[in-house]
C-alpha positions in Angstrom: 42.4 -43.2 -5.4 43.8 -44.9 -2.2 42.2 -47.3 -0.5 42.3 -46.6 3.4 44.0 -50.3 4.4 46.8 -49.4 1.7 47.8 -45.8 3.1 51.4 -45.5 4.0 52.2 -48.9 3.9 54.0 -51.3 1.8 52.3 -53.3 -0.5 54.1 -56.5 1.1 53.8 -55.6 4.8 50.4 -56.4 5.5 50.9 -60.4 5.2 54.0 -60.6 6.8 52.9 -58.7 10.1 50.0 -61.3 10.1 52.3 -64.3 9.8 54.6 -63.1 12.3 51.6 -62.6 14.8 49.9 -66.0 13.7 53.7 -67.4 14.6 53.5 -65.7 18.3 50.2 -66.7 18.7 51.0 -70.4 17.6 54.3 -70.3 20.0 52.0 -68.9 23.1 49.6 -71.3 22.4 52.0 -74.5 22.5 53.4 -72.4 26.0 50.6 -72.9 27.6 49.4 -76.3 26.7 53.5 -76.9 27.8 52.9 -75.6 31.3 49.2 -76.9 31.1 51.3 -80.9 31.4 54.4 -79.8 33.5 52.3 -78.2 36.3 49.3 -81.7 35.4 52.1 -84.6 35.6 53.3 -83.1 39.1 49.6 -82.9 40.6 48.7 -86.3 39.0 51.6 -88.0 40.7 50.3 -86.4 43.8 47.4 -87.7 43.7 48.0 -92.0 43.9 50.9 -93.4 42.8 47.9 -95.5 40.5 48.0 -92.6 38.5 51.7 -93.5 37.4 50.6 -93.7 33.9 49.1 -90.6 33.9 51.8 -89.0 35.1 54.3 -90.4 32.9 52.1 -89.7 29.9 52.4 -86.4 30.7 55.4 -85.9 31.4 56.4 -87.0 28.1 54.4 -84.9 26.1 55.3 -82.0 28.7 59.1 -82.9 27.2 58.3 -82.8 23.8 56.1 -80.1 23.7 59.0 -78.0 25.9 61.5 -78.5 23.1 59.2 -77.7 20.5 58.7 -74.5 22.3 62.1 -73.8 22.8 62.9 -74.1 19.6 60.6 -71.8 18.2 61.3 -69.2 21.3 65.2 -69.0 20.0 64.0 -69.5 16.1 61.4 -66.6 16.2 63.2 -64.5 19.4 60.2 -64.8 21.5 60.6 -62.8 25.1 62.7 -63.7 27.7 59.8 -65.2 30.2 59.0 -67.6 27.4 62.0 -68.7 27.3 63.0 -69.0 31.0 59.3 -70.8 31.7 60.5 -73.1 29.0 64.0 -73.7 30.3 62.2 -73.9 33.8 59.4 -76.0 33.1 62.1 -78.8 31.0 63.9 -78.9 34.2 61.1 -79.2 36.2 60.0 -82.6 33.4 63.7 -83.5 33.9 63.1 -83.8 37.7 59.7 -85.6 37.3 61.3 -88.0 34.6 63.0 -89.5 37.4 60.9 -89.6 40.1 58.9 -91.7 37.9 61.3 -93.8 37.4 61.8 -94.3 41.2 58.6 -94.6 41.4 58.4 -97.9 38.9 60.9 -99.5 40.4 59.6 -99.4 44.1 56.0 -99.0 42.9 55.0 -101.8 45.8 56.2 -100.0 48.5 55.0 -96.7 47.7 52.0 -97.7 46.9 51.2 -99.5 50.4 52.4 -96.4 51.8 50.2 -94.2 50.8 47.3 -96.4 51.2 48.8 -96.8 55.1 48.8 -93.0 55.4 45.7 -92.5 53.7 44.1 -94.5 56.8 47.1 -92.8 59.5 44.5 -90.7 61.6 47.5 -89.9 64.0 51.0 -88.6 64.0 52.4 -91.8 65.7 50.5 -94.0 62.7 51.8 -91.6 60.0 55.0 -92.2 61.8 54.7 -96.2 61.5 53.5 -96.1 57.7 57.3 -94.3 57.2 58.9 -96.7 59.4 56.8 -99.7 57.9 58.4 -97.8 54.1 62.2 -97.5 55.4 62.1 -101.4 56.0 60.3 -102.4 53.2 63.0 -100.3 50.6 66.2 -102.6 49.9 69.2 -102.3 52.6 71.5 -100.2 49.9 68.4 -97.9 50.1 68.1 -96.7 53.5 
C-alpha cells in the first residue's frame, strides 16, 4: 500500500523541494536584513554626526549583506524584485560610503553646524548657521 505522502511523487523529489524552499527563505531573510541595514544607516546618519561610527558599521554590514544576497539571487534565480532591490540598495550603500567619508573629513564643521541648527529658532538663524558652515570649510570647497 502507498502512504498518502508518497502517492504520485518521485522518491527524491520531496527533499529537493524543501531544499529549494529553504534556500529561498534564507535569501529573503538576508534580503530583509540587507534592507534594514541600508535604511538604518541612512536614518542613523540623519540623527547626529556623533553616530558616524554606527552609520559606518551599518553601511559596511549592508554592503556585505548586499553582495551575499546579489550572489544568491543570481545563483538561485530569485525574483527580479529581490535582484532590483539588492542592486538599488548597493547603490544607496555606495552613496552612503561617500557621505561617510566626506563627513569624516569635515567632522568638526558638520558637528558645529548641527549644534547651531539645533538651537536655531528662526529661518534667519538657520541661514546664519549655513553661512558659518560655508565659512568654516576650506576655500576650495566653497
